[in-house]
ROTORZA-158261 format. One record per atom (N, C-alpha, C): z, y, x. Coordinates in steps of 0.001 Angstrom, whole numbers, plus 524288, in hexadecimal, padded with zeros to 5 digits. Atoms other than C-alpha are relative to their C-alpha. Layout:
ZYX;...
# end
This chain:
804CA7FD7B801BE;7C2207DDF6857F7;8012B804D67FCBD;7FE847FB868033C;7C8A17E6C884DFA;802198046380362;7FDC77FC107FC93;7D0157ED9C858CB;7FBBF802FD802E4;804527FD737FD45;7C38B7F04C8605B;7FD11803A87FC5F;802D67FCDB803D9;7BD5F7F587853F1;802B9805337FF18;7FD317FB278010C;7C80C7FF5D85150;800468036C804D8;7FFF67FCE07FB3A;7C8AF8037885F90;7FAE5802F6800A5;8050E7FD697FF78;7BA348068385F4D;7FF99804C67FC8D;800267FB8080382;7BC7A80FD985414;8021F804DC802B3;7FD787FB847FD8F;7C50C8187985C95;7FD928016B8053B;803127FE5F7FB8D;7BB40818CD867A0;7FBE1803FD7FE64;8039E7FC0E801F1;7B33F821C485EE5;8019880565801F1;7FF327FAD67FDBF;7B1F682FC28630D;80466803037FD72;7FC2A7FCBA802B5;7BA76835FA8589E;804EC7FD0B7FE76;7FB59803308013D;7C44382AC4856EB;8016A800407FA2F;7FEDA7FF8E80589;7C30F82CAB84845;7FC9B7FC5A7FCC3;80341803BB802C3;7BA478213C844B0;803447FB337FEA3;7FCDA80462801C7;7C09A8167183CA2;7FC937FC007FD3F;8022C804188033C;7BC598097683744;803B17FF737FB64;7FC7B7FFC580485;7C1FC80B07829A0;8017B7FAA07FDF2;7FE6F8054280183;7C2647FC56827CE;804DD7FE40802F3;7FBB1801967FCA7;7CC807FB6C83298;8048E803CE7FFFD;7FC017FBF07FF82;7D3D980851832DA;7FF138044A7FBF6;800927FB978039A;7D65B8128682839;800708052180308;7FFCF7FB0E7FD1F;7D2E781F9882E49;80349803FC7FD11;7FD0E7FBB580259;7DAEB82BB982BCF;7FCCB802987FBAC;8036C7FD98803E5;7CF3E831678247F;7FFCA7FCB77FB07;800288037F80488;7CE7B8258381BA2;80509800587FCD9;7FAFA7FF9F802AF;7DCF18265481884;8008F805387FD30;7FFFE7FAE88029E;7DB65834BB81561;7FCAD7FFE37FB12;8039F800268046B;7D00B831BB80C4F;802167FCE37FB64;7FDB4802D980467;7D8AB828D380405;80227803B37FBE1;7FE087FC11803AA;7DD618355D7FD94;7FCA9800497FB17;803887FF8A80478;7D16C835157F4C4;801217FBE67FBC4;7FECD80427803C2;7D6BD828C37EE2B;80526800D27FD1E;7FAFD7FEEB80288;7E38482EFC7E9C8;7FFB87FFBE7FA08;8002E80040805BE;7DED5830767DB97;8008D7FA7F7FDC3;7FF838055E801EB;7DE78821A37DA74;805AE7FE3E7FFA6;7FA788015A80020;7ED48821787DC54;8030B803337FC05;7FD417FC5780367;7F07982BCA7D232;802E27FD567FB85;7FD5B8029A8045A;7F488821AE7C819;804A87FCB8801C4;7FB258027E7FE4B;7FF8E81C597D097;8049E802EE7FDAB;7FB4D7FD8C8021E;80CA581EEE7CA2E;804B67FDCD802D5;7FB6B8019F7FD25;818C081E6C7D29B;804DB800FE7FCB1;7FB497FFCC80342;8265F81CAE7CD25;804E78016980308;7FB727FEF87FCB6;82F44820777D854;80234805767FF00;7FD7D7FAEC80070;8390082BAD7D7DF;7FFFD802C08053F;8001D7FD047FB23;83734836447E21D;8050D80310800A1;7FB337FD2D7FED9;8421283DCF7E8B9;7FF15805B980146;800D97FABD7FDF9;83BEC849F77EE76;7FC09803007FCC8;8035E7FCDC80355;835B5855087E6FA;7FAF380166802C0;8050E7FE627FE0C;82756858207E899;7FDF18047B7FCB2;801FE7FB6B802BC;81E78862B87E38F;7FBD37FEC07FBFF;803E680151803EA;8153385B217DACC;801F77FB667FCCF;7FED08048F80333;8164D851777CFCA;7FCF07FB5C80215;8026E8048A7FDA3;8136F843F47D522;7FEC57FBE57FBE5;80109804718036B;80DB6837C97CF0C;804457FBF18006F;7FBAF8039C7FF6F;819958307D7D418;803F58010D7FBB4;7FC8C7FF6C80486;8236882DF07C963;8056B7FE038012A;7FA91801997FF57;8320F82C8A7C884;8035A803577FC7C;7FC987FCB880330;83DDA833EC7C31C;7FEB8805B580106;8019F7FA947FF53;83957841F17C0CC;8010E803127FB15;7FEEF7FC9B80469;8384284C507B66D;7FBF27FF817FBA9;8042380056803E5;82BC8848C17AF32;7FED97FA4C7FEB3;801068056180196;82A4A83C387A751;7FA3F7FEAE800BC;8055E801857FECE;81E1F834B87AB64;7FE287FB617FCBA;801A9804AC802D1;81D81827077A56C;8046A7FC0E7FFCC;7FC5F804618004B;8249381A747A21E;7FD297FB2F8020B;80240804D97FDE9;8222F80DBC7A965;804407FBDB8003B;7FC0F8042A7FF98;828E1800637AABC;803E98010580460;7FBBA7FF237FC50;835E2800C67B1E0;7FF527FC9B804D7;7FFFE802DA7FB14;835C77FCE67C04E;8059C7FF18801B7;7FABE801857FE4E;841717F6697C6D7;802EA8048B8028F;7FD757FBD37FD08;844188025D7CF6A;8008C8051F7FD02;7FFCF7FB27802FF;8430780C837C481;8059A801877FE9F;7FAF27FDF3801B0;84E7D815237C0B0;800C57FEAD7FA3A;7FF158019680572;8547D80FB27B42F;800A6804BB7FC70;7FF7A7FB458032D;856C181DB37AFBA;7FACC801B47FDAB;8052A7FE7C801EA;8480C81EE27ADAE;7FDCF7FC3E7FBF1;801E9803BC803DE;846EF8137C7A441;7FF14802B57FAC3;8013D7FE0280537;8403D8173379788;801AF7FBCA7FC13;7FDB6804158033F;848AE80FCD78DDA;7FCF17FF247FAF6;80318800AE804C8;83FF98124578216;7FB557FC70800FC;80486803437FEB0;833EC80C87788A4;801C67FA838017E;7FDDB8050C7FE79;83C46801AB78E64;801207FC9A7FB3D;7FEC4802E4804C3;840F47FDC0780D5;7FB077FE557FD28;804DC8012C802C5;8332D7FE5E77B45;7FCCF7FBC8802C6;8031E803B87FCF1;82CC87F69978644;802FF7FB058015C;7FCA7804787FEC8;838457ED3F787F0;8000B7FEB9805CF;7FF61800707FA58;838197EF7F796A9;800EB8057F8021F;7FE7E7FAC87FE1F;83D477FAA979F10;7FB678035F801C9;803CF7FC147FE5C;834E8806E07A0F1;802E7804B480230;7FD847FB837FD88;837D4812C37A93A;7FC8D804CF7FF9C;802D17FB108003C;83402821087A89A;7FEA6801D880587;801987FDA97FB12;82C7D827927B3A3;7FF6A805D87FF43;800587FA5380026;82CCA835E97B6D0;7FCA8801E780483;803297FDAE7FBD7;822E683DEC7BE6D;803738033D8038A;7FCCD7FD347FC34;828E6843337CACE;7FD5D804EB801FB;801E07FB777FD23;82763850917D085;8028F7FFE88055E;7FDA3800E67FAEC;82C3A84AF27DD52;7FC3B7FCCA8033F;8037A802FD7FCB4;82560845247E8FC;802737FACD80181;7FE668054C7FEC3;82631837577EE24;7FF037FECD805C0;801538026D7FB0C;826A882FD07FAC6;7FCD27FB1F7FED1;803618048E8009A;81B64826257FB07;7FF0E7FDBC8056B;8009D8029B7FAF7;81B1881C4A8061F;7FC1C7FB807FF8F;803A98045D7FF9A;8106B812CA80A24;801897FC8D80498;7FF82803DF7FBD7;812BE8065D811F7;7FAA47FDA8800CE;8055D801947FEDE;805C28036581878;7FFFE7FB7D803EA;80048804A87FCBB;803557F5DD81E13;7FB16800318036A;80446800427FC38;7FAE67F69282A64;801117FBAA803F7;7FED5804727FC9C;7FF8E7E9A182FE4;7FB1D7FCA6800AE;80474803477FE82;7F6B67DEFA8353E;7FD027FDD27FB58;80294802698047A;7F3E47D8C2827FF;7FC62803BC7FD13;803487FC2A802B7;7EDC17E5578231C;7FAD7800FF802E0;804D07FF347FCFD;7E3617E53F82DC7;7FC4C7FB677FF1E;8037280431801BE;7DA9E7DC1382651;7FC31802397FC06;803DA7FE26803C4;7CE0C7DE7581EEB;7FAF07FD048007B;8050C802B78000B;7C1A67D75F81AF2;7FBA98034F7FDB8;803E47FC858025A;7BAE67E23981362;801E8805A880050;7FF3D7FA598001E;7BA237F0EF814B8;803D4801F28041F;7FC307FDEA7FC40;7C6B97F34381C7E;804B57FC6A8006B;7FB17802D87FF6A;7D38F7EDD982164;803C78018A7FBA1;7FC0A7FED5803E4;7DEEA7ED0D817EE;803658049A801AC;7FCDA7FBAC7FDFB;7E6477F683820B2;7FD878053F7FEC5;802C57FB278012D;7DBDD800DC81E45;800E5801887FA4C;7FF1D7FEEA8058E;7DD197FFA480F85;805A2801977FEF9;7FA7A7FEA6800A7;7EBF17FFFE81068;800FE8059F801AB;7FF4E7FAA67FE1B;7EB4E80C9181859;7FDBD803ED7FC2A;802697FC7C803D4;7E237812BE80E60;803718009C7FB2A;7FC867FFC980494;7EB5C80F3980326;804CC803498013A;7FB767FCE67FE6E;7F6DF814F680AA4;7FEB1805CD8000A;801AA7FA8A7FFEA;7EF4D8219280CCC;7FF51802197FA7E;800D37FE578056E;7EBAE8221F7FE6D;80532801157FD49;7FAD07FF1E80248;7F9EF820AC7FA48;802498051780219;7FE107FB2B7FDB0;7FD4982BA0803C3;7FD7F804D27FD98;802B17FB8480272;7F2FF834C77FE3A;801D8800CE7FA5F;7FE047FFA580560;7F7B18319F7F088;80566802857FFED;7FABF7FDCD7FF95;8059D834D27F496;7FFC4805DF800FC;8008E7FA707FEBE;80181841D87FA59;7FDD7803197FB6D;802587FD2780465;7F9D1845567EE17;80420801E37FC30;7FBAD7FE4B8034E;806F3846807E70D;80454802A380322;7FC507FD477FC91;80DA384D437F27C;805057FCEB800D0;7FB9B8035C7FEB7;81671841AC7F4E4;7FFF27FEC0805CD;7FF7B801407FA78;81B1583CD780219;7FE117FA7D80115;8024D805057FEA6;81402831B8808E0;8022D7FE0E8052C;7FE188027E7FB42;819C982851812D6;7FD247FAEB800EE;8033A804757FE7E;8141281CC681A01;802EB7FC60803B9;7FE52803EF7FC39;817B681026820EA;7FB3E7FCB88015A;8045E8032F7FE36;80D628093782916;802397FB36802BA;7FE1B804EE7FDCD;810657FAED82BD6;7FB947FD748031A;804168021E7FC9A;808B07F56E83768;800AF7FA3B8014C;7FEDE805617FE99;80ECB7E80883890;803F27FFA680466;7FC2C7FFE17FBC3;816B37EBBE84472;803F2804637FF51;7FCA97FB768009D;81C8C7F8A284004;7FEA7802D57FAEF;800DB7FCB580495;81E2A8018A83453;80091805B28019B;7FFF67FA6C7FECA;81AC680FDC8361B;8014D802F17FAF5;7FE047FD62804AA;822728183982C75;7FF29805DF80056;800E87FA6180054;81EC1825F982831;80272801F37FAEA;7FD147FE2780491;827B782D6C81EFD;7FC6F802C57FC20;802FD7FD738041E;822FE8330881224;80068805E880084;800427FA527FFD8;81EAC8412E81304;7FB86801E07FC8F;8043D7FDA880304;8164B84A3180AF8;7FC62802F0803B1;8039D7FCD67FCEC;80A86851B180FCA;7FB7B7FCDA80230;804B7802B97FE58;7FCB984E268135D;7FFC27FF3D805E9;80044800747FA52;7FE21850AB821FA;802EB7FB2B801EB;7FCF68049B7FE7E;808BB8465C8233C;7FD397FB067FE45;802BB8049980203;8011883CD981ACE;7FB4B7FE9B80363;80484801037FCA5;7F4F283E548234C;801AD7FD8080521;7FE0A8027A7FB36;7FD3883AD682F23;8011B7FA367FF1A;7FF128057B80140;800DC82E2582838;7FADD7FCF77FFAC;805258028A8001C;7F28C82B0E825C3;7FE217FED98058C;80172800E47FA86;7F04882C8583452;8031B7FB7B80257;7FCDF804697FE32;7FB7482308836D2;7FDC97FAD77FDFC;8025C804BD8022D;7F50E8191E82DC9;7FB227FE8F80311;804B3800ED7FCE0;7E84181A9983515;8016D7FDE080560;7FE58801847FAB5;7EF288195884235;802037FA678001B;7FDC78054180010;7F6E480D2783EA2;7FBE17FBEC7FE8B;804358039A8016B;7EACA806E083891;7FCC87FE93804C9;802F5800F27FB2B;7E3B68084A84583;8032F7FCAD803C5;7FCAE802BB7FC40;7EF20803A184DB1;800A47FA377FEB0;7FEED80558801A7;7F1047F745845A4;7FB1A7FCC27FF30;804DA8028D80175;7E2AF7F3C28442D;7FF4F7FAA780285;800D5804F77FD49;7E22D7E91584E6B;804E07FE6E80315;7FB138013A7FD63;7F0777E78A851F9;803367FC6A7FC80;7FCB8803AC802EF;7F8A47DBF184DA4;805AE801A8800A6;7FAB97FDE17FF8F;805867E2DF84B18;803BC7FD247FC58;7FBF08028B80318;811727DB6C846A1;8054A801AB80218;7FAC47FEA47FE3B;81FF47DD8084780;80386801B57FB96;7FCD87FE3D80470;824757E3AF83AC9;7FDF37FD7D7FB03;8017B80286804DC;824537DC1782E25;7FF1A8041F7FBC2;801057FC2D80420;81EE77E2EE8220A;804D38014F7FCBD;7FB457FEEB80305;82BE27E17581AFA;8039B803C6802E7;7FCE97FC527FCE9;832B07E88D8262B;7FDAA805707FFAB;802A97FAF58008A;828837F33882542;8013A802827FABD;7FEC97FDEE80534;82AE27F4AF816A1;805A8801DE7FFB0;7FA897FE5E7FFF2;8397A7F58A8193A;800848056380273;800027FAD97FD81;8374F800FC82280;7FD94804107FC5F;802B47FC90803B2;82E06806E781894;803A68019F7FB9A;7FC427FEEE80430;83860805D480DFA;804038040B801B8;7FC057FC6A7FE03;8425D80CE381659;7FDC280579800CB;8027C7FAF77FF14;838C8817B7819CF;7FEC3802C97FADB;801CE7FD9F804DB;833E0819ED80C0A;8047A802007FC94;7FBC77FE5980362;8412581B338058F;7FF757FDBB7FA8C;7FFC08027F80520;84494817977F79E;7FD0B802D17FBB4;8028B7FD0D8042F;83D508220D7F01A;7FA3D800F080120;805817FF827FEA4;82FA381FF07F559;7FCAD7FC217FCEE;803E48038180235;8238D819DA7EF6A;7FD337FD698048C;801FC802F27FB92;81E3980F247F828;7FADA7FD497FEBF;804DF802EA80041;81093809D17FA4D;7FFE27FC3580497;80085804047FBFE;80F3A7FD03801C2;7FA567FE4A80018;80598801047FF9C;801557FB09806A8;7FF0C7FC268046E;8010B803B27FBD2;7FD3A7EEE980E03;7FEF77FA897FE13;800A1805908010D;7FCF37E02680E5E;8056B7FD857FFCA;7FAA5801CF800D1;8090F7D96880902;8002D7FA0B7FFB2;7FF8B805AB7FFA6;80CA47CB6880C93;804657FE267FC71;7FC12801C4803B8;813917C561800EB;802F37FB36801E5;7FD1B8045F7FDC0;817A07B9D28094D;80494801E78035B;7FBCA7FDA57FCFA;820787C314810CC;80453801B27FC3F;7FBEC7FF05803D7;82CBF7C27880892;8034E804D080153;7FD0E7FB617FE79;833A47CCFD81068;7FD0A804F67FE78;8032E7FB8A801A2;8285E7D64680DC3;8004B800C47FA1E;7FFB87FFB5805BA;8288F7D3137FF44;805438022F7FE47;7FACA7FE128014F;837327D5897FED7;80059805DF800DB;7FFCD7FA707FED1;8359D7E2D38053F;7FCB68032A7FC24;803407FD57803E4;82A847E6A07FC17;802BF800397FAB5;7FD348002B804FA;832AD7E2757F072;80464804027FFE0;7FBD67FC1D7FFB8;83E0F7EAE17F4E9;7FDD8805867FF68;802657FAD980076;835177F68D7F657;7FE9A801367FA5B;801AF7FF2080562;82FB67F4D57E8A0;80495800807FC3F;7FB607FF8080351;83D457F3567E2CF;8024D8058780044;7FD4E7FB0F7FF12;841EE800357E883;7FC7A804CE7FF96;803937FB887FFD7;835AF808B57E8A3;7FB177FED07FCE4;80516800C380275;8288280ABB7E285;7FC1E7FE9480444;803468021F7FBDD;81F118028A7EA70;7FA9D7FE967FDD8;805708013B80140;810418016D7E9F1;7FDD37FCA28046A;80203803A77FC22;80ACE7F5877F0FB;7FA107FFDB7FFB7;805AB8004C7FFB2;7FCA67F6267F55B;7FE947FBC8803EB;801968044E7FCA7;7F75F7E9697FAA7;7FA40800A18016C;805597FF707FE23;7EB257EA7F802FD;7FDC17FA92800F3;802638052B7FF83;7E1FB7DED180230;7FA5E80079801CE;80573800747FE67;7D5557DB3A808E4;7FCFD7FCFE7FBD7;8033E802CC803CE;7C9F57D612800D8;800C87FA2280062;7FF4F805947FF27;7CC517C8A8806D4;8053B7FE107FDEB;7FB028016080252;7DA187C8F98012D;7FFD68005B7FA10;800BE7FFAA805A6;7D4997CA8A7F382;7FBCD7FC2D7FE29;80471803418017C;7C7997C35B7F309;7FEAD7FC308045D;80164803DC7FBF6;7C3677B6DD7FA1F;7FACE8015C80283;804FF7FF167FD6D;7B8657B76780404;7FBC87FC817FD9E;8043480366801F2;7AAFD7B198800AF;8009F7FA718020E;7FFA9805787FE58;7A95A7A2E4801E2;7FE647FF76805B5;8012F800D87FA7E;7A96C79E1080FDB;804EE7FEE780316;7FBA6801187FC7C;7B22479B6681B8F;80166804E680317;7FE2E7FB497FD5E;7BA817A5E7821ED;804567FE91803CE;7FBF6800CA7FC13;7C27D7A5CB82E60;803B3804A77FFDB;7FC117FBD88005A;7CF067ADA782C7D;803C47FF7E80489;7FC5D7FFF47FBA3;7D8167B1B38377B;80422804237FF24;7FBAD7FC4980067;7E5717B8138372A;804427FE4E803B9;7FBED8011F7FC24;7EF7C7B8EF8421C;7FEB07FB238033B;801F68042C7FC95;7E7587AFAA84A90;7FF827FABE7FD49;800B2804D4802EF;7E70E7A55D83FE0;7FAD98002D7FD0C;8051E8003E80282;7D9AD7A12383AD7;7FFEB7FBC47FBD2;8007C803C48043E;7D65779A4E82E33;7FA94800977FD8F;805177FFFD80283;7C9797969A827C2;800BA800007FA14;7FFA37FF7D805AF;7C86F79B0981997;7FAA07FEF87FDAD;804F98016A80265;7BDD27950F8110F;80018801457FA34;800A87FEE28058E;7B9C379AD980416;7FC0B7FC1F7FDE2;8035480440801DD;7B47178EE87FD30;7FE17800C37FA6B;801E57FF1F80548;7B1F7795067EFF2;804218021A7FC5D;7FCDD7FD798040B;7B85F798EC7E33E;805C47FE758002A;7FA84801A97FFE1;7C4C9790C27E492;802FB802D480451;7FD847FD3B7FBA5;7C7D87969D7F1DA;800AA805C47FEB5;7FFD37FA6880135;7C49A7A4517ED24;80442801377FC06;7FBE47FF32803E1;7CD9B7A2F97E16A;8055E7FF9780280;7FB09800B07FD55;7D8BC79DF07E9DE;8011B804A380398;7FF897FB9D7FC5C;7D6597A8AE7F3DF;80190804F77FD25;7FEEA7FB37802EC;7D6477B39B7E9DD;805587FFD47FD6B;7FAE1800818027A;7E2327AE647E2BD;8046F800D1803E3;7FBFE7FF6F7FBFF;7E9D27AE027EF79;80150805BA800DF;7FF007FA7B7FEFC;7E81F7BC7D7F210;801B2802EF7FB15;7FE4B7FD8A804DC;7E97D7C0617E3CD;805D07FF0C7FF22;7FA7180142800A5;7F69E7B9777E375;8036180330803B9;7FD0F7FCE37FC3F;7FB1E7C0887EFC3;80070805AA7FE2A;7FFF47FA92801D8;7F74F7CDCF7EA42;80358800857FB17;7FCED7FFD3804D3;7FD537CAA37DD0B;805D27FF8D8012C;7FA79800A07FE9B;80A0E7C6867E398;8024F8052F801CA;7FE127FAE57FE48;80B487D3D67EA11;8005F803C27FB61;7FFDD7FCB7804B2;807FD7DA927DD48;804BA7FEA47FCA5;7FB75801B980312;812527D27B7D642;80514801D580278;7FB537FE1D7FD45;81C497D6177E09E;800ED805BE7FECB;7FF877FA6E80127;8197E7E47B7DE65;801DD800D67FA66;7FE907FF668057D;81A757E3297CFAD;805A97FE5C7FF0D;7FAAE801FC800B4;8272E7DB817D0C4;8040F8041980162;7FC207FC3E7FE21;82E077E67F7D7F4;7FE8A805AB7FEBC;8013A7FABC801C5;827C17F2267D143;7FC4F802FD80387;803C57FD687FCA2;81D987F5177DBB4;7FA8E8000F7FD9E;805727FFC8801AA;80F2A7F7EF7DA5F;7FCA87FD4880420;8034C803027FC69;8044B7EFA97E05F;7FA4E8017F7FF52;8059C7FEF280012;7F64C7F26C7E40D;7FD6C7FD0680477;80323802AE7FC18;7EC657E9EB7EB26;7FB388035D80134;804817FCEC7FE4D;7E2507F1817F30F;7FCC77FCB9803CA;80388802DE7FC8B;7D6A27EA937F901;7FD98803B7803FA;801F57FCB17FBCE;7D1E87EFBD80609;7FA18800A17FFE3;805B77FFB280028;7C38F7ED6E802BD;7FDFA8033B7FB6C;801957FCF280497;7C3787F5CB7F65E;802058059080073;7FE217FA927FFDE;7C4A88049C7F483;80588800697FDBE;7FA817FFA08019E;7D30F8080C7F375;80087802BF7FAC1;7FF747FCEF804C4;7D15A812207E8B5;7FEC77FCC87FB21;801828033480489;7CAB6808577DFA5;804417FC127FE90;7FBE7803DF800FB;7D6707FF4D7E0F0;80521802847FE46;7FB2B7FD3E80170;7E08B809B97DDB2;80010801BF7FA56;800427FDE980543;7DC0D80D527D017;7FE7E7FBB27FC20;7FAE57FD8F800C3;7E2FA80A097C793;804297FD2D8032B;7FB9C802857FD69;7EFE3807607CE4C;803967FDA37FBEA;
# end
């Protein structure tokens, strides 16, 4: 039924009509630029290698002192502020504003699990919008943006480059892959294998954004994410549907996944508490993983405006 729905969209005269609940259009991804101000309070800590022509919000070893913050495992010990460390009785490091550009890479999950939604839009649509927003933010500081699109069967890698023309071509790739995967059950490449390819493409001096649905029962995936966070600055954005945060109203519900059906009954407050605690624990576990290895975590619900969920970060 979903496949027939999306096919009917492209029988339109101009082939430019989209159901925004199912597919993020190129125009929609372009319009995410207006939300860039909501990301202005992000502070990055990575060191860049290549010179740029503007002062960036990204921070690392440079020529202008910016601030002091708690020491991260991967920080250069030469930047430790020993006076603050002695006063606070824990290690602190100095940050410097860079006049250099950065490579920023996004790993975008468009695998089968992301094609789910009960309100407003599919999780894949929200993930694509967040990826576009990170890209626009990157361009606003004249940094280089790269992308990896994971479909479940293959990872499409695009190197980091500067310039709006190249970035717009990546937005078109996101739109294209979103359409292709809409009603296709694609398997073959594990997410941990995709992240491994992503790691090799991004290099060691890049800032990484991981956007998608992360299965904490997959120990190989957790291991790969942990390695990434140990070696680089990583921002994890978990996309959740409303049904993965709040229980449905009281009643009986028939759920189906991978040809397996189960009857779920919301019998009242006890069930609702158990239901909500289950998902809160899953989200908290991913947040704890990020904190353990020096990463950053953000939960974004697909049924709420993205900008309202980004401020403050």
